[in-house]
C-alpha positions in Angstrom: 13.1 -62.5 38.4 16.2 -62.0 40.7 18.6 -64.8 40.9 22.1 -65.3 42.4 25.1 -64.6 40.1 28.4 -66.5 40.2 31.4 -64.6 39.0 35.1 -64.4 39.7 37.4 -61.5 40.0 41.0 -60.7 40.8 41.9 -58.8 44.0 44.9 -58.5 46.3 47.0 -60.7 44.1 44.7 -63.7 44.2 41.5 -65.0 42.8 38.3 -64.6 44.8 35.5 -67.1 44.0 32.3 -65.3 44.3 30.1 -68.2 43.2 28.3 -68.2 46.4 27.8 -64.5 46.8 24.2 -63.4 46.0 23.9 -60.2 43.9 20.6 -58.9 42.4 20.2 -59.4 38.6 18.7 -56.4 36.7 15.6 -57.5 34.8 16.2 -57.6 31.1 12.6 -56.6 30.4 13.1 -53.4 32.5 16.2 -52.6 30.5 14.3 -53.0 27.2 11.5 -50.7 28.5 13.9 -48.1 29.6 15.7 -48.2 26.2 12.3 -47.8 24.4 11.5 -44.8 26.6 14.9 -43.2 25.9 14.6 -43.8 22.2 11.2 -42.1 22.1 12.4 -39.2 24.1 15.4 -38.8 21.7 13.0 -39.0 18.7 10.7 -36.4 20.3 13.4 -33.9 21.4 16.8 -33.2 19.9 18.2 -30.1 21.6 14.7 -28.8 22.1 13.4 -29.8 18.7 10.0 -31.6 18.7 8.9 -33.6 15.7 5.1 -34.1 15.1 5.9 -37.6 13.7 7.0 -38.7 17.1 3.5 -37.9 18.4 1.7 -39.7 15.6 1.7 -37.3 12.6 1.9 -39.0 9.2 2.6 -36.0 6.9 1.1 -37.8 3.9 -1.6 -35.3 3.1 -4.3 -37.9 3.9 -4.2 -38.6 7.6 -5.4 -35.9 10.0 -2.3 -34.6 11.8 -4.0 -31.9 14.0 -3.9 -33.8 17.3 -0.3 -35.0 16.8 0.9 -31.5 15.9 -0.8 -30.1 19.0 0.8 -32.8 21.2 4.3 -31.8 19.9 3.5 -28.2 20.4 2.4 -28.8 24.0 5.6 -30.7 24.7 7.7 -27.9 23.1 5.9 -25.3 25.3 7.5 -26.8 28.4 11.0 -25.8 27.3 10.3 -23.1 24.8 11.4 -25.4 22.0 10.9 -25.8 18.3 8.2 -27.8 16.6 9.9 -28.9 13.4 8.0 -30.1 10.3 10.2 -32.3 8.1 9.2 -32.4 4.4 5.7 -33.7 3.9 2.0 -32.5 3.8 0.4 -32.2 7.2 -3.3 -32.3 6.8 -5.3 -30.4 9.5 -8.9 -29.8 10.4 -9.4 -26.5 12.2 -12.8 -25.5 13.5 -14.3 -22.5 15.3 -12.9 -23.8 18.6 -9.8 -25.9 17.6 -6.7 -25.1 15.6 -2.9 -25.6 15.8 -2.0 -24.2 19.3 0.8 -21.6 19.6 2.8 -21.1 22.8 5.1 -18.5 24.2 8.8 -18.7 23.3 8.2 -21.5 20.7 9.3 -21.7 17.1 7.3 -23.4 14.4 9.6 -24.3 11.5 10.0 -26.4 8.5 12.1 -27.1 5.4 10.5 -24.4 3.2 8.2 -25.3 0.4 8.6 -29.0 1.2 6.9 -28.6 4.6 3.3 -28.0 3.9 0.5 -27.5 6.4 -2.8 -28.0 4.5 -6.4 -27.5 5.6 -8.5 -30.5 4.6 -11.2 -30.2 1.9 -14.5 -28.7 3.1 -13.3 -27.9 6.6 -16.2 -25.6 6.8 -16.2 -22.4 8.9 -13.1 -22.1 11.1 -11.3 -19.4 13.1 -7.6 -19.9 12.3 -4.9 -22.3 11.3 -2.4 -21.2 14.0 -3.6 -19.4 17.2 -3.2 -19.3 21.0 -4.9 -22.2 22.8 -7.4 -19.7 24.1 -8.2 -16.5 22.1 -6.6 -13.6 24.1 -4.0 -15.8 25.8 -0.6 -14.0 26.0 1.9 -15.1 23.4 5.4 -13.6 23.2 8.6 -14.6 21.5 7.0 -16.7 18.8 8.6 -17.5 15.4 7.1 -19.0 12.3 9.7 -19.8 9.6 10.3 -21.9 6.5 6.8 -23.2 6.1 4.1 -23.5 3.5 0.6 -22.9 4.8 -2.1 -23.9 2.4 -5.7 -22.9 3.3 -6.9 -24.9 0.3 -9.4 -22.2 -0.6 -10.6 -23.7 -3.9 -11.8 -26.9 -2.0 -13.7 -25.0 0.8 -17.1 -25.3 -0.8 -18.9 -25.6 2.5 -17.4 -22.4 4.0 -19.3 -19.1 4.0 -18.0 -15.6 3.3 -15.1 -14.6 5.6 -17.1 -11.7 6.9 -19.3 -14.2 8.7 -18.6 -14.2 12.5 -17.9 -18.0 12.4 -15.7 -17.9 9.3 -12.7 -15.6 9.8 -10.3 -18.2 8.4 -7.0 -16.6 9.6 -3.8 -18.4 8.9 -1.9 -16.9 11.9 -4.1 -15.2 14.5 -2.6 -13.9 17.8 -4.0 -11.3 20.1 -2.3 -9.9 23.3 1.0 -10.8 21.6 4.5 -9.4 21.4 7.8 -10.1 19.6 6.2 -12.2 16.8 8.3 -13.1 13.7 7.0 -14.6 10.5 9.8 -15.4 8.1 10.0 -17.1 4.8 6.5 -18.5 5.0 4.4 -19.2 1.9 0.7 -18.7 2.2 -0.8 -20.4 -0.9 -3.7 -20.4 -1.1 -4.7 -17.7 1.4 -8.3 -16.8 2.2 -10.4 -15.4 5.0 -10.7 -12.1 6.7 -6.9 -11.7 7.3 -4.0 -14.0 6.6 -1.6 -12.9 9.3 -3.5 -11.1 12.0 -1.4 -9.9 15.0 -4.0 -7.8 16.8 -3.5 -5.8 20.0 -6.8 -4.0 20.3 -7.8 -3.8 24.0 -4.4 -5.1 25.2 -1.2 -3.4 26.4 2.4 -4.2 25.6 1.7 -5.5 22.1 3.9 -5.1 19.1 7.4 -5.8 17.8 6.1 -7.7 14.8 8.4 -8.7 11.9 7.0 -10.2 8.7 9.7 -10.7 6.1 10.5 -12.7 3.0 7.0 -14.1 2.9 4.7 -14.9 -0.1 0.9 -14.4 -0.1 -1.3 -15.8 -2.8 -4.9 -14.8 -2.3 -7.8 -17.0 -3.5 -11.4 -16.3 -2.6 -13.8 -19.0 -1.4 -15.8 -20.7 -4.1 -19.2 -19.5 -2.8 -18.1 -16.1 -1.6 -20.5 -13.3 -2.4 -20.0 -9.6 -2.5 -20.3 -8.4 1.1 -20.4 -4.7 0.2 -23.5 -3.6 -1.7 -21.9 -0.2 -2.6 -19.4 -1.9 -4.9 -19.5 -4.6 -7.5 -16.8 -6.5 -5.7 -14.9 -5.8 -2.6 -13.7 -8.5 -0.3 -12.9 -6.9 3.1 -9.5 -8.6 4.0 -5.9 -7.8 4.5 -3.1 -10.3 3.9 -1.3 -8.7 6.9 -3.2 -6.9 9.7 -1.1 -5.5 12.5 -2.3 -3.6 15.6 0.5 -2.7 18.0 3.7 -0.7 18.5 6.7 -1.2 16.2 6.3 -3.4 13.2 8.2 -4.2 10.0 6.9 -5.8 6.8 9.7 -6.1 4.3 10.7 -8.1 1.2 7.3 -9.8 0.9 5.3 -10.6 -2.2 1.5 -10.3 -2.4 -0.5 -11.7 -5.4 -4.2 -11.6 -6.1 -6.6 -11.6 -9.1 -8.1 -8.0 -9.3 -11.6 -9.3 -10.0 -11.6 -11.4 -6.8 -11.7 -8.1 -4.9 -9.0 -8.7 -2.3 -9.1 -5.4 -0.3 -5.5 -4.8 1.0 -2.1 -6.4 1.1 -1.2 -4.8 4.4 -2.9 -2.7 7.1 -1.2 -1.0 10.0 -2.7 0.4 13.2 -0.2 1.8 15.7 3.1 3.8 15.8 6.5 3.1 14.4 5.6 0.7 11.5 7.4 0.2 8.2 6.4 -1.3 4.9 9.5 -1.6 2.8 10.7 -3.3 -0.4 7.5 -5.3 -1.0 5.8 -6.3 -4.2 2.0 -6.1 -4.4 0.1 -7.3 -7.5 -3.7 -7.3 -7.9 -4.9 -6.1 -4.5 -7.2 -3.0 -4.3 -4.8 -1.3 -1.9 -1.1 -1.9 -1.3 -0.9 -0.4 2.3 -3.5 1.0 4.6 -2.2 3.2 7.4 -4.8 3.7 10.1 -5.1 5.1 13.6 -6.2 3.3 16.7 -8.1 4.8 19.6 -5.7 3.0 22.0 -2.4 3.7 20.2 -1.1 7.1 19.0 0.1 6.5 15.4 3.5 8.2 14.6 6.5 7.3 12.4 5.1 5.4 9.5 7.5 4.5 6.6 6.5 3.3 3.2 9.6 3.0 1.0 11.0 1.1 -1.9 7.8 -0.8 -2.8 6.5 -1.9 -6.2 2.8 -2.3 -7.0 0.8 -3.1 -10.1 -2.8 -3.7 -11.0 -3.8 -1.7 -7.9 -6.8 0.5 -7.4 -5.1 2.6 -4.7 -1.5 2.6 -3.6 -1.5 4.1 -0.1 -4.2 5.3 2.2 -3.6 7.2 5.4 -6.4 7.7 7.8 -6.3 9.7 11.1 -9.2 9.8 13.5 -10.3 12.5 15.9 -9.0 10.4 18.8 -5.5 10.0 17.5 -3.6 12.2 15.0 -0.7 11.1 12.8 2.8 12.5 12.8 5.9 11.8 10.8 4.9 9.9 7.7 7.3 9.1 4.9 6.2 7.8 1.5 9.2 7.7 -0.8 10.9 5.9 -3.7 7.8 3.7 -4.5 6.6 2.7 -7.9 2.9 2.0 -8.1 0.7 1.3 -11.2 -3.1 1.5 -10.9 -5.6 -0.5 -12.9 -8.8 1.1 -11.8 -10.8 -0.1 -14.8 -10.3 -3.7 -13.7 -11.2 -3.1 -10.1 -14.2 -1.1 -11.1 -14.5 0.9 -7.9 -15.7 4.5 -7.9 -12.5 6.0 -6.5 -8.8 5.4 -6.7 -5.7 7.2 -5.5 -1.9 7.1 -5.5 -1.9 8.5 -2.0 -5.0 9.3 -0.1 -4.5 11.2 3.2 -7.8 11.7 5.0 -8.3 13.0 8.5 -11.7 12.1 9.9 -13.0 14.9 12.2 -12.4 18.6 12.4 -10.1 18.3 15.4 -7.6 15.9 13.7 -4.1 17.1 13.2 -1.7 15.4 10.8 1.9 16.7 10.6 5.3 16.1 8.9 4.1 14.3 5.9 6.6 13.7 3.1 5.6 12.2 -0.3 8.7 12.2 -2.4 10.3 10.5 -5.4 7.3 8.2 -6.1 5.8 7.1 -9.4 2.0 6.8 -9.7 0.9 5.5 -13.0 -2.8 5.2 -13.9 -4.5 3.3 -16.6 -7.9 4.0 -18.1 -10.5 4.9 -15.5 -13.5 2.8 -14.5 -16.3 5.1 -15.4 -19.5 3.4 -16.6 -23.1 4.0 -15.7 -23.7 0.3 -14.8 -21.8 -2.6 -13.4 -23.0 -6.0 -14.5 -26.2 -4.5 -15.7 -27.0 -2.8 -12.4 -27.1 0.9 -11.7 -24.1 2.2 -9.7 -22.9 5.3 -7.9 -21.6 7.6 -10.7 -19.6 9.9 -8.4 -16.0 9.2 -9.1 -12.7 10.4 -7.7 -9.4 9.3 -9.2 -6.5 11.3 -7.8 -2.7 11.1 -7.9 -2.2 12.6 -4.4 -5.0 13.9 -2.3 -3.8 15.5 0.9 -6.8 15.8 3.2 -10.6 15.8 3.4 -11.0 17.4 6.8 -9.0 18.6 9.8 -5.5 20.2 9.6 -2.3 19.2 7.9 0.9 20.8 9.0 4.2 20.6 7.1 3.3 18.7 3.9 6.0 18.0 1.4 5.0 16.7 -2.0 8.2 16.8 -4.2 9.8 15.0 -7.1 6.9 12.7 -7.9 5.8 11.5 -11.3 2.0 11.2 -11.8 0.6 9.9 -15.1 -3.0 9.6 -16.2 -4.9 10.3 -12.9 -8.5 10.4 -14.0 -9.6 13.7 -12.3 -6.7 15.5 -10.5 -3.0 15.2 -10.1 -2.4 16.8 -6.7 -4.9 18.2 -4.3 -3.9 20.3 -1.3 -7.1 20.8 0.8 -10.5 19.3 0.4 -13.9 19.8 -1.1 -16.8 21.1 1.0 -15.7 21.8 4.5 -14.8 25.2 6.0 -12.6 23.4 8.6 -10.0 22.1 6.2 -6.6 23.8 6.8 -3.1 23.3 5.3 -0.2 25.0 7.1 3.2 24.9 5.6 3.2 22.9 2.3 5.8 22.5 -0.4 4.6 21.2 -3.8 7.6 21.3 -6.1 9.5 19.5 -8.9 6.6 17.1 -9.6 5.9 16.0 -13.2 2.3 15.5 -14.0 1.4 14.0 -17.4 -2.0 13.7 -19.1 -4.0 14.3 -16.0 -7.8 14.2 -16.3 -7.8 11.4 -18.8 -10.8 9.5 -17.5 -14.6 9.8 -18.0 -14.9 11.5 -14.7 -18.4 12.4 -13.5 -17.5 14.7 -10.7 -17.0 17.7 -12.9 -16.1 18.5 -16.5 -13.0 20.2 -15.3 -9.7 18.3 -15.0 -7.1 19.6 -12.6 -3.3 19.2 -12.6 -3.0 20.8 -9.2 -5.9 22.0 -7.0 -5.4 24.4 -4.1 -8.4 24.6 -1.9 -9.8 25.9 1.5 -7.6 27.6 4.1 -3.9 27.7 3.1 -1.1 29.3 5.0 2.5 29.2 3.9 2.1 27.2 0.7 4.7 27.1 -2.1 3.9 25.6 -5.5 6.8 25.9 -7.9 9.0 24.2 -10.5 6.3 21.7 -11.4 6.0 20.4 -15.0 2.6 19.9 -16.6 2.6 17.9 -19.8 -0.4 17.1 -21.9 0.0 15.1 -25.0 -3.6 14.6 -26.2 -5.4 16.4 -29.0 -8.5 17.0 -26.9 -9.8 16.1 -23.4 -12.3 13.3 -23.0 -14.7 15.8 -21.7 -14.5 19.4 -20.4 -11.4 21.5 -20.1 -8.2 21.3 -18.1 -6.5 23.6 -15.6 -2.8 23.5 -14.8 -3.3 25.1 -11.4 -6.8 25.6 -10.1 -7.3 27.5 -6.9 -10.8 27.9 -5.5 -11.9 29.6 -2.3 -15.7 29.9 -2.7 -16.1 30.7 1.0 -14.2 27.6 2.1 -11.3 29.4 3.7 -8.6 32.1 3.5 -5.2 32.4 1.9 -2.1 33.7 3.5 1.5 33.7 2.2 0.9 31.4 -0.8 3.3 31.5 -3.7 2.9 29.9 -7.1 5.9 30.4 -9.5 8.2 28.8 -12.0 5.8 26.1 -13.1 5.9 24.9 -16.7 3.1 23.9 -19.0 3.9 21.9 -22.2 1.1 21.2 -24.7 1.5 18.7 -27.5 -1.3 18.4 -30.1 -3.6 20.6 -28.1 -6.6 22.1 -29.8 -8.1 25.5 -29.0 -10.4 25.5 -26.0 -8.6 22.6 -24.4 -7.2 24.8 -21.6 -9.3 27.3 -19.6 -8.4 29.9 -17.0 -7.9 29.0 -13.4 -10.3 30.7 -10.9 -7.9 32.3 -8.5 -8.8 34.1 -5.3 -9.4 37.8 -5.5 -6.6 38.3 -2.9 -4.2 36.1 -4.8 -1.3 38.6 -4.8 1.8 36.4 -4.8 1.5 34.8 -8.3 4.8 35.6 -10.0 7.4 34.3 -12.3 5.1 31.8 -14.0 6.0 30.2 -17.3 4.1 28.7 -20.2 5.5 26.6 -22.9 4.1 25.6 -26.3 5.1 24.3 -29.7 4.5 26.8 -32.5 4.5 25.8 -36.1 4.0 28.9 -38.4 5.0 27.1 -41.6 5.5 29.4 -44.7 5.2 33.2 -43.9 4.8 35.3 -47.0 6.6 38.6 -47.6 5.2 41.4 -45.5 2.8 39.0 -43.7 2.2 38.8 -39.9 1.5 35.3 -38.5 -0.4 35.2 -35.2 -1.3 32.4 -32.8 -2.5 32.2 -29.2 -1.2 30.3 -26.2 -3.0 29.7 -22.9 -1.4 31.0 -19.7 -3.3 30.3 -16.6 -3.9 33.2 -14.3 -2.3 35.9 -16.6 -4.0 39.3 -17.1 -3.7 42.0 -19.8 -1.7 44.1 -17.2 1.1 41.5 -17.3 4.3 41.7 -19.4 5.4 38.7 -21.4 9.0 37.6 -22.1 9.1 35.2 -25.0 12.0 33.0 -26.1 12.0 30.7 -29.1 14.2 27.6 -28.9 17.2 28.1 -31.2 16.2 31.6 -32.3 14.2 32.6 -35.4 15.1 32.6 -39.1 16.8 35.7 -40.4 14.2 38.3 -41.5 11.5 37.3 -39.0 10.6 39.3 -36.0 8.3 38.4 -33.1 6.2 40.2 -30.4 4.3 38.5 -27.6 1.7 40.1 -25.3 -1.3 39.1 -23.1 -4.2 39.9 -25.4 -6.9 38.7 -23.1 -7.2 37.0 -19.7 -5.2 33.8 -19.8 -4.3 34.3 -23.4 -0.9 35.2 -24.9 -0.8 36.3 -28.5 2.4 35.6 -30.4 2.9 37.6 -33.6 5.7 36.7 -36.1 6.2 39.2 -38.9 8.1 38.8 -42.2 9.7 42.1 -43.1 11.5 40.8 -46.1 10.5 40.8 -49.8 10.4 37.0 -50.1 8.6 34.2 -48.3 10.3 32.5 -45.4 9.6 28.9 -44.2 9.5 29.2 -40.4 10.4 26.0 -38.6 8.3 24.4 -35.9 9.9 25.1 -32.5 9.3 25.2 -28.8 8.5 28.6 -27.3 8.8 29.7 -23.6 6.7 32.5 -22.3 7.6 34.1 -19.0 5.4 36.3 -16.9 7.0 39.5 -15.6 4.9 41.0 -12.7 7.3 42.9 -10.6 4.6 44.9 -8.9 3.3 41.7 -7.3 6.6 40.4 -6.1 6.8 42.6 -3.0 
């Protein structure tokens, strides 16, 4: 209602009576309504911050907050604002067509562990927790930070395996996206095909992904079955799956139970991607580096990571449509537990080029530690027959195609089941390695597993076409009394019609045997045109004990690749006792005979000591 108002005021030195002047009166009800609208607007937006509670979210872990969160997100999208989750548990119900919508230039933030977004019990099959309103809609400049996303895997009894087309169960799934940051987010529990999936297949201008300081705790679905009949268990997922250009995953932690079969902590497709300073525990693979038909992969960096209870540390796969250049794998510490994973192969680094036209270049594998436990060999898994062909390698450089400029230096490899380092492949005539340096590596107790591929165990294998390869200053240490099966080779080089050799040098490598029994080491099968083998050393502990007066003590030491035409230089550590004289010579192929004679008239107790035997082959040094 509008009514006249009577009021007085002072003006021009006098009093004006305005009692009879009619002025409109503002309606009190309208003021109250305006104040209510203003208060709601303030509650919903404080400097671009939008609170789901202002749109009806309860955050008590009981009420369904999906619609309220989406309303807050839609409001934030108008100004590129922040959807902020104060402490609480926000229950959501994603489906195959609905989820928490993500918009360009928006931030989704909370108060850390206290701000939990939780999938309700028995949500069934769903696509994702967070995603674009429409799959494939462009999303740029999006940040997720300081949140706890709980996919509540133990209570998803109605969901099917994540490989089902209706049950991907991503946590964050964005395609056609760029400039995406995921920081200080805890994914516990995480399940589904991938947890963070930023996927640029079939799109352009995708990339610039940063995932940092996050924690991933994998838990398989209660009714999940093995989707891969070739293995006892293998759950095809990656905690982080990135397809694009430029990506950084750093300072993250990944945890899984090995018997649950989580496939990979991280998988990259695209150029300029880095995996640094992360901790991975219990996944089958720490990092998969793969090519994309749409993106040329170059400049991959894997440094400073720690892994344990792995089956394989690093895989690198290049296809015939896109090679791989400039790969650095350095300063990592990975421990493998292949017996628990029970797969039929496991690697420290596996570099595989698929296709004869593939070219991989500038690969550096340096200053890493690859530690293997007992291998997984068994004829059955859970009572069922299994594939008994096994491959457990420290570093395997290629299976097909061409590798140029390969640097494998200063690595420690302990206990690899079959071979320590392989340069080349197995059965293809197209395999080629051009320019490789294999030096200053320490290989310990290689061939320790019940490997079924062959009875031979190889510290270093050189195979197929090699050009400009140097193998030098490596240490081979074997501490066991006898091999599990078969014999061992320090350096095994095989051509067998697979390729040719040019400008290959093998020198200054050292073999140390502790507790070895005769027959443990066997000759390497070198090529007939192997003309650059020089300055090779063997090392062994010799314990003559008491040598009686006038008696000659003899023993033999294996020296791979030596012939009776070679000259031996022998040096006992610390020298010999007075009255003893020694002579060393190659008595048969790959066999050094050491003779120690007592020329005195009394017995001499000769101490056990380390001996170093050097090959002098000057005619082959030219």
